[in-house]
C-alpha positions as CSV (number, residue, x, y, z in Angstrom):
1,M,-15.3,28.9,50.6
2,I,-14.8,25.6,52.6
3,G,-18.2,24.2,53.5
4,Q,-20.2,26.4,51.1
5,V,-22.5,24.8,48.5
6,L,-22.1,25.8,44.9
7,G,-25.1,24.4,42.9
8,H,-25.5,21.1,44.6
9,C,-21.7,20.6,45.3
10,R,-20.4,21.1,48.9
11,V,-16.8,22.4,48.9
12,Q,-14.6,20.3,51.1
13,A,-11.0,21.3,50.6
14,K,-8.7,23.4,48.5
15,I,-6.7,21.5,46.0
16,G,-4.7,24.2,44.2
17,E,-4.6,27.6,42.6
18,G,-3.7,28.8,39.1
19,G,-3.9,31.8,36.8
20,M,-7.6,31.2,36.2
21,G,-8.9,30.5,39.7
22,V,-8.9,28.3,42.7
23,V,-9.6,24.6,42.6
24,Y,-11.5,22.8,45.4
25,R,-12.4,19.2,46.1
26,A,-16.2,19.0,46.5
27,Y,-18.9,16.4,46.9
28,D,-21.9,16.3,44.6
29,E,-24.8,15.8,47.0
30,V,-27.2,14.9,44.2
31,L,-25.2,12.4,42.2
32,Q,-23.2,11.4,45.2
33,R,-19.7,11.6,43.8
34,D,-16.4,13.5,44.4
35,V,-15.8,16.3,41.9
36,A,-13.4,19.2,41.4
37,V,-14.8,22.7,41.5
38,K,-12.9,25.6,39.9
39,V,-14.0,29.0,41.2
40,V,-12.9,31.7,38.7
41,K,-11.0,34.6,40.1
42,K,-12.9,37.8,40.2
43,D,-11.5,40.6,38.1
44,P,-12.8,44.0,37.3
45,R,-12.4,43.4,33.6
46,L,-14.6,40.3,33.8
47,D,-17.9,42.1,33.4
48,C,-21.4,40.6,33.1
49,S,-20.9,40.0,29.4
50,A,-17.5,38.3,29.9
51,S,-19.1,36.1,32.6
52,Q,-21.7,34.9,30.2
53,N,-19.1,34.3,27.6
54,L,-17.1,32.2,30.0
55,L,-20.2,30.1,30.9
56,Q,-20.9,29.6,27.3
57,E,-17.4,28.4,26.6
58,A,-17.6,26.0,29.5
59,R,-20.8,24.6,28.3
60,V,-19.4,24.1,24.8
61,S,-16.3,22.4,26.3
62,S,-18.5,20.1,28.4
63,S,-19.5,18.4,25.1
64,L,-15.9,17.1,24.6
65,A,-16.4,13.5,25.5
66,H,-12.9,12.1,25.1
67,P,-10.8,9.8,27.4
68,N,-7.9,12.3,27.4
69,I,-10.0,15.4,28.3
70,C,-11.1,16.2,31.8
71,T,-14.9,16.2,31.7
72,I,-16.9,19.3,32.6
73,H,-20.1,18.3,34.5
74,D,-21.7,21.6,35.3
75,V,-21.2,25.4,35.1
76,G,-22.9,28.1,37.1
77,E,-22.9,31.4,38.9
78,T,-23.8,32.0,42.5
79,E,-23.7,35.4,44.1
80,G,-21.3,36.7,41.5
81,E,-19.0,33.6,41.8
82,L,-18.4,31.8,38.5
83,Y,-17.7,28.1,39.1
84,I,-17.1,25.0,36.9
85,V,-17.7,21.5,38.2
86,M,-15.3,19.0,36.7
87,E,-14.2,15.4,36.9
88,L,-11.9,14.9,39.8
89,V,-8.7,13.5,38.3
90,A,-6.3,11.6,40.6
91,G,-2.7,11.8,39.6
92,K,0.2,14.2,39.2
93,S,0.6,17.1,36.8
94,L,3.1,16.6,34.0
95,R,5.0,19.6,35.4
96,E,5.6,17.7,38.7
97,M,6.6,14.5,36.9
98,C,9.2,16.1,34.7
99,A,10.5,18.8,37.0
100,D,13.9,17.2,37.8
101,A,15.5,16.0,34.5
102,G,12.6,15.1,32.2
103,L,11.0,11.8,31.5
104,P,12.1,8.8,29.4
105,A,11.5,9.3,25.7
106,E,9.0,6.5,25.5
107,L,6.8,8.1,28.2
108,V,7.1,11.5,26.5
109,I,5.9,10.0,23.2
110,R,3.2,8.0,24.9
111,Y,1.8,11.1,26.7
112,G,2.3,13.2,23.5
113,V,0.1,10.9,21.5
114,Q,-2.7,11.2,24.1
115,I,-2.4,15.0,24.3
116,S,-2.5,15.2,20.5
117,S,-5.5,13.0,20.4
118,A,-7.3,15.3,22.9
119,L,-6.4,18.3,20.7
120,V,-7.8,16.5,17.6
121,R,-11.2,16.1,19.3
122,A,-11.3,19.7,20.5
123,H,-10.1,21.3,17.2
124,D,-12.6,19.2,15.3
125,R,-15.3,20.8,17.5
126,G,-13.9,24.3,16.9
127,I,-12.4,24.6,20.4
128,V,-8.9,26.1,20.9
129,H,-7.3,25.5,24.3
130,R,-5.1,28.6,24.3
131,D,-3.4,27.8,27.6
132,L,-2.0,24.3,27.2
133,K,0.9,23.7,29.6
134,T,2.4,21.0,31.7
135,A,0.6,22.4,34.8
136,N,-2.9,21.6,33.4
137,I,-2.0,18.2,32.1
138,V,-2.5,15.4,34.7
139,V,-1.3,11.8,34.4
140,T,-3.3,9.2,36.4
141,P,-1.6,6.3,38.2
142,D,-2.7,4.1,35.2
143,G,-0.8,6.3,32.8
144,L,-3.9,8.0,31.3
145,V,-3.4,11.6,30.3
146,K,-6.1,14.2,31.2
147,V,-6.0,17.7,29.7
148,L,-7.7,20.3,31.8
149,D,-9.4,23.7,31.0
150,F,-10.2,23.0,27.4
151,G,-11.7,26.1,25.8
152,L,-11.8,28.1,29.1
153,A,-8.6,30.0,28.4
154,K,-10.2,31.4,25.2
155,R,-12.3,33.9,27.2
156,V,-10.4,34.1,30.4
157,G,-7.1,34.3,28.5
158,D,-8.3,37.3,26.5
159,G,-9.1,39.2,29.7
160,L,-6.7,37.9,32.3
161,I,-3.6,36.4,30.7
162,E,-2.8,37.9,27.3
163,G,-3.5,41.5,28.3
164,P,-1.2,41.6,31.4
165,T,1.7,40.1,29.6
166,R,2.0,43.2,27.5
167,T,3.0,45.3,30.5
168,L,6.5,45.0,32.1
169,E,5.1,45.2,35.7
170,T,2.9,42.1,35.4
171,M,5.4,40.0,33.5
172,Q,8.1,40.6,36.1
173,A,5.8,40.4,39.1
174,G,3.4,37.5,38.4
175,S,5.0,34.1,38.4
176,T,1.8,32.6,37.0
177,M,1.9,35.0,34.1
178,S,5.5,34.2,33.4
179,G,4.7,30.5,33.4
180,T,1.9,31.0,31.0
181,L,4.0,33.3,28.8
182,S,6.5,30.4,28.4
183,Y,3.9,28.5,26.3
184,M,2.7,31.4,24.2
185,S,3.3,31.2,20.5
186,P,5.1,34.0,18.6
187,E,1.9,35.1,16.8
188,V,0.1,35.6,20.1
189,L,3.0,37.7,21.4
190,R,2.8,39.7,18.2
191,G,-0.9,40.4,18.9
192,E,-2.2,38.3,16.0
193,G,-4.4,36.0,18.2
194,A,-4.4,32.3,18.6
195,D,-5.7,29.4,16.5
196,Y,-5.3,25.6,16.3
197,R,-1.6,26.0,15.4
198,S,-1.0,28.0,18.5
199,D,-2.0,25.0,20.5
200,L,0.5,22.9,18.5
201,W,3.2,25.4,19.5
202,A,2.2,25.0,23.1
203,L,2.3,21.2,22.6
204,G,5.8,21.5,21.3
205,V,6.8,23.4,24.5
206,V,5.1,20.8,26.7
207,L,6.8,17.9,25.0
208,Y,10.2,19.7,25.1
209,E,9.7,20.3,28.8
210,A,8.6,16.8,29.4
211,A,11.7,15.4,27.6
212,S,14.3,17.6,29.2
213,G,12.9,19.0,32.4
214,R,13.4,22.6,31.1
215,L,11.7,25.0,28.8
216,P,12.9,25.6,25.3
217,F,12.9,29.4,25.7
218,E,14.0,31.2,28.9
219,G,14.6,34.7,30.1
220,R,15.1,36.6,33.4
221,T,12.2,39.0,32.6
222,G,9.1,38.8,30.6
223,F,10.7,40.9,27.9
224,E,13.7,38.6,27.6
225,L,11.5,35.5,27.5
226,S,9.2,37.1,24.8
227,S,12.3,38.0,22.7
228,A,13.6,34.5,23.0
229,I,10.3,33.0,21.8
230,L,10.1,35.4,18.9
231,R,13.8,35.2,17.7
232,E,15.8,32.3,19.1
233,L,15.8,28.6,18.2
234,P,15.1,26.0,20.8
235,R,18.2,24.5,22.4
236,P,18.9,21.2,20.7
237,L,18.1,18.0,22.6
238,G,20.6,15.2,22.1
239,P,20.5,11.6,23.4
240,P,18.6,10.1,25.0
241,V,15.9,12.0,23.1
242,P,15.6,10.1,19.8
243,P,16.1,12.1,16.5
244,G,12.5,11.3,15.5
245,L,11.1,13.0,18.6
246,W,13.4,15.9,18.2
247,T,12.2,16.3,14.6
248,V,8.6,16.5,15.8
249,L,9.5,19.1,18.4
250,Q,11.3,21.3,15.9
251,R,8.3,21.3,13.6
252,C,5.9,22.2,16.4
253,L,8.2,25.1,17.4
254,A,8.5,26.7,14.0
255,K,8.1,30.4,14.4
256,E,5.6,30.9,11.7
257,P,2.2,29.1,12.0
258,M,2.3,28.0,8.3
259,Q,5.6,26.2,8.9
260,R,4.3,24.0,11.7
261,Y,2.1,21.0,11.5
262,Q,-1.3,22.3,10.4
263,R,-3.4,19.7,12.3
264,A,-3.1,18.0,15.6
265,G,-3.7,14.7,13.8
266,E,-0.4,15.2,11.9
267,V,1.4,15.5,15.2
268,Q,-0.3,12.4,16.5
269,A,0.6,10.5,13.4
270,A,4.3,11.6,13.6
271,L,4.6,10.6,17.3
272,E,2.9,7.3,16.6
273,A,5.5,6.7,13.8
274,V,8.3,7.4,16.2
275,Q,6.6,5.1,18.8
276,S,6.2,2.3,16.2
277,A,9.9,2.6,15.2
278,A,10.9,1.9,18.8
279,I,8.9,-1.4,18.9
280,F,10.8,-4.3,17.5
281,A,8.7,-6.6,15.4
282,P,9.2,-10.3,15.7
283,A,11.4,-12.0,13.1
284,P,9.5,-12.9,10.0
285,N,8.2,-16.4,9.9
286,A,9.9,-18.5,7.2
287,E,6.7,-20.5,6.9
288,R,4.4,-17.5,6.1
289,N,2.3,-18.5,3.2
290,E,0.6,-15.2,2.3
291,P,0.5,-14.9,-1.5
292,L,3.1,-12.6,-3.0
293,T,0.7,-11.8,-5.9
294,T,-3.1,-11.4,-6.2
295,V,-5.2,-12.5,-9.1
296,L,-8.1,-10.3,-9.8
297,H,-10.7,-12.8,-11.2
298,S,-13.8,-10.6,-10.7
299,V,-12.4,-7.6,-12.7
300,R,-12.8,-7.0,-16.4
301,H,-9.5,-7.0,-18.1
302,T,-8.4,-5.6,-21.4
303,R,-6.9,-7.8,-24.1
304,V,-3.6,-6.2,-24.9
305,R,-1.6,-7.0,-28.1
306,K,1.3,-5.5,-30.0
307,G,0.4,-2.2,-31.5
308,D,-2.2,-1.3,-28.9
309,F,-2.5,2.0,-27.2
310,L,-3.3,2.2,-23.4
311,L,-4.6,4.9,-21.1
312,L,-3.9,4.2,-17.4
313,V,-6.4,6.1,-15.2
314,G,-6.1,6.4,-11.5
315,T,-9.0,7.6,-9.4
316,T,-9.8,8.1,-5.7
317,K,-11.6,4.7,-5.7
318,G,-9.5,2.5,-7.9
319,A,-7.7,2.3,-11.3
320,F,-8.8,1.6,-14.8
321,I,-7.0,0.5,-18.0
322,L,-8.3,1.6,-21.3
323,R,-7.2,-0.1,-24.6
324,S,-7.5,1.1,-28.2
325,N,-5.7,0.7,-31.5
326,P,-3.6,3.6,-32.8
327,N,-6.7,5.2,-34.2
328,R,-7.9,5.8,-30.7
329,T,-11.6,6.0,-31.5
330,R,-13.0,3.0,-29.6
331,W,-11.9,1.9,-26.2
332,E,-12.1,-1.2,-24.1
333,V,-12.2,-0.6,-20.4
334,G,-10.6,-2.8,-17.8
335,G,-11.1,-2.4,-14.1
336,P,-11.7,-1.1,-11.6
337,Y,-8.6,-2.4,-10.0
338,F,-8.1,-2.0,-6.2
339,H,-11.7,-1.2,-5.3
340,G,-11.9,1.6,-2.9
341,H,-8.2,2.5,-2.9
342,A,-7.0,5.9,-4.0
343,V,-4.5,5.5,-6.9
344,Y,-2.6,8.8,-7.3
345,A,0.3,7.5,-9.4
346,M,0.6,5.0,-12.3
347,A,3.4,4.3,-14.8
348,Y,4.2,2.0,-17.7
349,D,7.8,0.7,-17.9
350,N,8.8,-0.9,-21.2
351,R,12.6,-0.6,-20.6
352,G,14.5,-3.7,-21.3
353,G,11.6,-5.2,-23.3
354,Q,9.4,-5.6,-20.2
355,H,5.7,-4.8,-19.9
356,R,5.4,-3.6,-16.3
357,L,2.6,-1.5,-14.9
358,W,3.1,0.4,-11.6
359,A,0.4,1.7,-9.3
360,S,0.4,3.2,-5.8
361,T,-2.6,2.2,-3.7
362,Q,-3.7,4.2,-0.7
363,S,-6.3,3.0,1.8
364,Y,-7.0,2.7,5.5
365,W,-4.4,-0.1,5.6
366,G,-1.6,2.2,4.3
367,T,0.1,3.0,1.0
368,L,1.6,0.3,-1.1
369,L,3.5,0.2,-4.4
370,R,2.3,-2.6,-6.7
371,S,3.2,-3.9,-10.1
372,S,1.8,-6.1,-12.8
373,E,3.5,-7.9,-15.7
374,D,0.3,-8.8,-17.6
375,F,-1.5,-5.5,-17.9
376,G,-3.5,-5.9,-14.7
377,R,-4.6,-9.5,-14.4
378,I,-2.1,-10.3,-11.7
379,W,-0.6,-7.7,-9.3
380,T,2.1,-8.0,-6.7
381,N,0.7,-8.3,-3.2
382,P,3.3,-6.7,-0.8
383,Q,3.2,-8.0,2.8
384,E,4.5,-4.7,4.0
385,A,5.3,-1.3,2.5
386,S,8.5,-1.3,0.5
387,I,8.7,2.5,0.7
388,R,9.1,3.6,4.4
389,F,10.6,6.6,6.1
390,P,13.6,5.7,8.3
391,S,12.6,5.5,12.0
392,D,14.8,8.5,13.0
393,T,12.7,10.9,10.8
394,G,9.6,10.5,12.9
395,L,7.5,10.3,9.8
396,S,5.1,7.8,8.3
397,L,4.2,7.5,4.6
398,K,0.8,9.0,3.7
399,N,0.8,8.8,-0.1
400,I,2.9,8.1,-3.2
401,W,2.3,11.1,-5.6
402,Q,4.7,10.2,-8.3
403,I,6.3,7.1,-9.9
404,S,9.1,8.2,-12.2
405,L,11.2,5.9,-14.4
406,G,15.0,6.3,-14.6
407,R,16.8,7.0,-17.8
408,A,16.5,4.6,-20.7
409,D,20.0,3.3,-20.1
410,E,19.2,2.7,-16.4
411,P,16.4,0.1,-16.7
412,D,16.5,-0.8,-13.0
413,V,16.3,2.7,-11.7
414,L,13.0,4.1,-10.4
415,Y,12.0,7.1,-8.3
416,C,9.0,7.9,-6.1
417,G,7.9,11.2,-4.7
418,V,5.9,10.9,-1.6
419,E,3.9,12.7,1.2
420,P,5.2,14.0,3.5
421,A,7.7,15.5,1.1
422,G,10.4,12.9,0.4
423,L,12.2,11.3,-2.4
424,F,12.9,7.5,-2.7
425,E,15.2,5.7,-5.2
426,S,15.4,2.1,-6.3
427,R,18.2,0.6,-8.3
428,D,16.9,-3.0,-8.4
429,A,13.7,-2.5,-10.4
430,G,11.6,-1.7,-7.3
431,E,12.7,-4.6,-5.1
432,T,14.2,-2.3,-2.5
433,W,14.1,1.5,-1.9
434,S,16.5,3.9,-0.4
435,F,15.6,7.3,1.1
436,V,17.4,10.3,-0.4
437,R,18.7,11.9,2.7
438,G,20.3,14.9,1.0
439,L,16.9,16.4,0.3
440,F,15.4,15.5,3.6
441,D,18.3,17.0,5.5
442,H,18.2,20.3,3.6
443,P,18.0,23.1,6.2
444,H,14.9,24.5,4.5
445,R,12.9,21.4,5.2
446,P,11.6,22.2,8.7
447,R,10.0,25.3,7.2
448,W,8.3,23.7,4.3
449,V,4.5,23.9,4.8
450,P,1.7,21.6,3.5
451,G,-0.3,22.8,0.5
452,N,-4.0,22.3,0.4
453,G,-3.4,18.6,-0.5
454,G,-0.6,18.0,2.0
455,L,3.2,18.4,2.0
456,A,3.8,16.5,-1.2
457,L,6.8,15.9,-3.5
458,H,4.7,15.4,-6.7
459,T,7.1,16.1,-9.6
460,I,10.4,14.5,-10.6
461,V,12.2,15.6,-13.7
462,L,15.5,14.0,-14.8
463,D,18.0,15.8,-16.9
464,P,18.6,13.4,-19.9
465,V,22.1,14.8,-20.6
466,N,23.5,15.4,-17.1
467,K,23.0,12.2,-15.2
468,Q,23.8,14.0,-11.9
469,R,21.0,16.5,-12.3
470,M,17.4,16.2,-11.2
471,Y,14.6,18.5,-10.4
472,V,11.8,18.0,-7.9
473,A,8.7,20.1,-7.1
474,I,7.2,20.3,-3.6
475,S,3.9,21.7,-2.5
476,A,4.7,23.9,-0.7
477,G,8.4,24.0,-0.7
478,G,9.3,25.1,-4.2
479,V,11.7,23.8,-6.9
480,Y,14.9,22.0,-5.8
481,R,17.7,20.8,-8.0
482,T,20.6,18.5,-7.4
483,D,23.8,18.4,-9.5
484,D,25.5,15.6,-7.7
485,G,23.1,12.8,-7.9
486,G,21.0,13.7,-4.8
487,R,23.7,14.3,-2.2
488,S,23.0,18.1,-2.1
489,W,20.1,20.2,-3.3
490,S,19.6,23.9,-4.0
491,A,16.3,25.9,-4.1
492,Q,15.6,27.2,-7.6
493,N,12.8,29.6,-7.2
494,R,14.1,33.0,-8.3
495,G,11.3,34.9,-10.0
496,I,8.4,32.7,-8.8
497,R,5.8,34.4,-6.7
498,A,4.3,33.1,-3.6
499,M,1.1,35.1,-3.1
500,F,0.4,33.7,0.3
501,M,3.8,34.6,1.8
502,P,4.7,37.9,3.5
503,G,7.5,38.4,0.9
504,K,6.2,37.7,-2.6
505,Y,9.5,36.3,-4.0
506,P,10.9,34.1,-1.2
507,E,13.9,31.8,-1.6
508,F,11.6,28.8,-1.0
509,G,8.1,28.1,0.1
510,Q,6.3,28.4,-3.3
511,C,3.5,26.0,-4.0
512,I,4.6,24.5,-7.3
513,H,1.9,22.5,-9.1
514,K,3.9,21.0,-12.1
515,I,7.1,21.2,-14.0
516,A,7.6,20.1,-17.7
517,M,10.7,19.6,-19.7
518,H,11.4,18.5,-23.3
519,P,14.3,16.0,-23.3
520,A,15.7,17.6,-26.5
521,R,16.1,20.9,-24.7
522,P,16.9,20.1,-21.0
523,E,18.0,23.7,-20.1
524,R,14.4,24.9,-20.7
525,L,11.7,24.2,-18.2
526,F,8.0,25.2,-17.9
527,L,6.3,25.6,-14.6
528,Q,2.7,25.9,-13.4
529,N,2.6,27.5,-10.0
530,H,-0.1,28.2,-7.4
531,W,-0.8,31.5,-9.3
532,G,1.7,31.8,-12.1
533,L,3.0,30.4,-15.4
534,Y,6.7,30.4,-15.8
535,R,9.6,29.4,-18.1
536,S,13.3,29.0,-17.3
537,D,15.9,29.0,-20.1
538,D,18.9,28.5,-17.8
539,S,18.1,25.2,-16.0
540,S,15.9,26.8,-13.3
541,E,18.4,29.5,-12.2
542,N,15.8,32.1,-13.2
543,W,12.1,32.0,-14.0
544,T,10.2,34.4,-16.3
545,D,6.4,34.9,-16.2
546,I,4.7,33.7,-19.4
547,A,1.1,34.2,-18.4
548,N,0.3,36.1,-21.6
549,G,-3.4,35.9,-22.5
550,V,-4.6,33.1,-20.3
551,P,-7.9,33.7,-18.4
552,S,-6.1,32.7,-15.2
553,D,-2.6,31.7,-14.4
554,F,-3.8,29.4,-11.7
555,G,-4.0,25.7,-12.6
556,F,-2.5,22.3,-11.9
557,A,-1.8,20.2,-15.0
558,M,1.0,21.0,-17.5
559,V,2.3,18.7,-20.3
560,M,4.7,19.1,-23.2
561,H,4.2,18.2,-26.8
562,P,6.5,15.2,-27.5
563,R,8.0,16.7,-30.7
564,N,7.4,20.5,-30.6
565,L,9.9,22.0,-28.2
566,D,7.9,25.2,-27.8
567,C,4.4,23.6,-27.4
568,V,2.9,23.2,-23.9
569,Y,-0.7,22.4,-22.8
570,I,-2.4,23.6,-19.6
571,V,-5.9,23.8,-18.1
572,P,-6.5,27.0,-16.2
573,V,-8.9,27.2,-13.3
574,E,-10.6,30.3,-12.1
575,S,-8.9,31.0,-8.7
576,D,-7.5,29.6,-5.5
577,Q,-10.9,29.9,-3.9
578,F,-12.9,28.6,-6.9
579,R,-10.8,25.8,-8.5
580,C,-13.0,25.2,-11.5
581,A,-12.8,25.9,-15.2
582,C,-12.9,29.6,-15.8
583,D,-16.4,30.9,-16.5
584,G,-17.7,27.4,-16.4
585,R,-16.1,26.7,-19.8
586,L,-13.8,23.7,-20.0
587,R,-10.8,24.8,-22.2
588,V,-7.3,23.5,-22.7
589,Y,-4.8,26.2,-23.5
590,R,-1.8,25.7,-25.8
591,T,1.3,27.7,-26.6
592,H,3.3,27.2,-29.8
593,N,6.0,29.8,-29.0
594,G,7.2,28.9,-25.5
595,G,4.6,31.0,-23.7
596,A,4.7,34.2,-25.7
597,S,1.0,33.6,-26.5
598,W,-1.7,31.1,-25.7
599,E,-4.7,29.8,-27.6
600,P,-7.8,28.1,-26.2
601,L,-8.8,24.7,-27.4
602,A,-12.4,24.0,-26.8
603,R,-14.1,22.3,-29.8
604,G,-16.0,19.3,-28.4
605,L,-15.5,20.3,-24.8
606,P,-18.5,21.5,-22.7
607,Q,-18.8,25.2,-22.6
608,K,-21.7,25.7,-20.3
609,Q,-21.8,25.0,-16.6
610,A,-18.6,22.9,-16.9
611,Y,-17.3,23.6,-13.5
612,E,-14.5,21.0,-13.8
613,T,-11.1,20.7,-12.2
614,V,-8.1,18.9,-13.8
615,L,-5.5,17.9,-11.2
616,R,-1.8,18.0,-11.6
617,D,-1.3,14.4,-12.8
618,A,-4.6,14.0,-14.5
619,M,-3.3,15.1,-18.0
620,T,-1.0,13.3,-20.4
621,V,0.1,13.2,-24.1
622,D,1.0,10.3,-26.3
623,S,3.8,10.0,-28.9
624,L,1.7,8.9,-31.9
625,D,1.1,10.9,-35.1
626,P,-0.9,13.0,-34.8
627,V,-0.3,13.5,-31.1
628,G,-3.0,12.8,-28.6
629,I,-3.8,14.7,-25.5
630,Y,-5.9,13.2,-22.6
631,F,-7.2,14.5,-19.3
632,G,-9.6,13.5,-16.6
633,T,-11.6,15.6,-14.2
634,R,-12.6,15.5,-10.6
635,S,-16.1,14.8,-11.6
636,G,-15.0,11.5,-13.3
637,Q,-15.0,12.5,-16.9
638,L,-12.2,11.5,-19.3
639,F,-11.6,13.5,-22.5
640,G,-9.2,13.0,-25.4
641,S,-8.0,14.6,-28.6
642,C,-6.4,12.7,-31.4
643,D,-5.4,15.8,-33.4
644,E,-3.2,17.7,-31.0
645,G,-6.1,19.5,-29.3
646,K,-8.0,20.8,-32.3
647,T,-11.1,18.7,-31.5
648,W,-12.1,16.8,-28.4
649,S,-14.4,13.9,-27.4
650,K,-15.5,12.4,-24.2
651,I,-14.0,8.9,-23.8
652,L,-15.7,7.9,-20.6
653,D,-17.7,9.4,-17.8
654,G,-19.2,8.2,-14.5
655,L,-15.8,7.4,-13.0
656,P,-14.7,8.3,-9.5
657,S,-12.7,11.5,-9.2
658,I,-9.7,11.2,-11.6
659,V,-6.3,12.0,-10.1
660,C,-3.9,10.4,-12.6
661,V,-3.8,9.7,-16.4
662,R,-0.9,8.1,-18.2
663,S,-0.5,6.8,-21.7
664,A,1.4,3.8,-23.2
665,F,2.0,2.3,-26.6
666,I,2.7,-1.4,-26.8
667,E,5.4,-1.9,-29.4
668,D,5.7,-5.6,-29.0
669,G,3.9,-8.4,-27.0
670,S,1.0,-10.7,-27.2
671,A,-2.5,-11.1,-25.8
672,Y,-2.7,-11.1,-22.0
673,S,-6.4,-11.7,-21.3
674,N,-9.4,-13.3,-23.0
675,A,-12.0,-11.6,-20.8
676,S,-14.7,-9.5,-22.4
677,P,-14.3,-5.9,-21.4
678,R,-17.0,-3.3,-22.0
679,V,-16.5,-0.9,-24.9
680,A,-16.6,2.8,-24.7
681,S,-17.0,5.0,-27.8
682,P,-16.7,8.7,-27.8
683,P,-20.2,10.2,-28.2
684,S,-19.1,12.2,-31.3
685,Q,-17.8,9.1,-33.0
686,S,-21.0,7.1,-32.2
687,K,-23.2,9.9,-33.7
688,S,-21.0,10.0,-36.7
689,R,-21.4,6.2,-37.3
690,K,-25.2,6.4,-36.8
691,S,-25.6,9.2,-39.3
692,S,-23.5,7.4,-41.8
693,R,-25.7,4.3,-41.5
694,S,-28.8,6.4,-41.9
695,R,-27.4,7.9,-45.1
696,R,-26.7,4.4,-46.5
697,K,-30.3,3.3,-45.7
698,R,-31.8,6.4,-47.5
699,K,-29.7,5.6,-50.6
């Protein structure tokens, strides 16, 4: 091969040899540059069709312009020889660099971030590597990582690598095959094929090897190695490997694909969080003069007085505050607050005679918890996030899904449920927050998987009688309860189905959407699941299906009547695949008998082509008489009923997608703003007043 010309590249010297082929140094005589040429090994199973597939894969991979991916310049075939012309990368393979005792943790993290970034680009383009290993990762003298062979193992691997590993002879005889086998995920060994998450498994093996100098799973034969990959846990890595990095490795090496990170970007973010935790920030400057609050002059504010009723509405592009009197027929609209920020959680805290609004704001700059003492005119302006994961977790805060007030006799206690699933507690009215380690350290946690919206702790329910007891709901982890104030937690999912799991009634892993409890009967809970409506009469020890007569038991929102202990409201959606109102008819369903039967409430709601979705926190009730029910939709419509659901009217539309609705009654206070907000009247109310005026004119 030395001296031959492939395309317009003259082969000069052999560089190396791997499972896919032989790599040569060559000179491109047209573009006058040094390149690497990989000549694919001939194999009887690689027929004409397979050759064309390989060339197509190489051409697709050549489009991956990324600094951490080795560029493919050309592909071709000459006299039956398949060859790939690539960027010539100077440096050492990661296998060579970590062969002795592994690399320092900071280098492992730095290289891991770059490899993850390369996977993000490839996966976004629909390309799976399928043969990621330390041997095809090169680090240049400048510390730049280059990943080789992107997308090529997909075809070559199907014919040359995966097949032979299923025979004893090849696994015992071929060292290259055994090496590749070490990075194969359990699902590939089971014959289920590879996808993006198989690359993340291989990344976990790569980082483990880089950190320790050894592989996480070993065996004297291919069968022993396969058995270890399928059944054994990776050997723990102690110091000097930081706990945060070890946490990332464990998640990548989860046996089931659904229990791993689901996207390469999640691995990259986790590694960056560990990396950031290792960098010591300079001491804060005592002379910093950034304002601790921000005054929103350009926003319309509501004028709130004693006896007013409020709706707090969080959307994907800001928050709104709606004010009315107890009749709840005309509404003043304040906002939008926090333009462009997603506001997934809001709360009103009147404990101890205060008037404090809470809101979480999520944007490109991160997630912050803010508060206002004057109904939105002035908000706190945190200089840094008060809610942060400890550095040893390797996690960074993505979102605050729930702001929950402590009990009435604990006016300084607050809780926040966040993504990735975690619980935070404050005992000084939100000044400082502590991470509830008991839940995070639960042995189930490494096997929780993200729901469609992420791995979120979105529901917090406090037992009003037993102050040591609390419930949380996690998508997708299930229901967990503590009976000792958060030190330990138990899974409480007996009887709840998980349609997407191999076993339909697992101990944990259910995708809970909402839990509701009436404080006068704390032993009874209601639950809306990802497929399923349930009730527990024994403090979540057992759950009973109560989907009796609903068009679908799939939905998100669930709220309790404030006085009727057997009355619950839900909004079913058609299915997991079509998360819209059933049959295009927007209906709220209510039970008066604890779930024995359900009735639709639709008067005033659109019943044709109403393909609406109501998310888990986009529904609320008030405590007035008669009780009001309110909900917002993903299309930005806000509906309300002032007669317990008998009739409905549209309060407002044209908002961004609504993700949170909360109510508040102002029992005391004074005016907080003299701005002139716009007024919204429900359409049905406006029509009623117009017709009344017409009748008076005719008389």
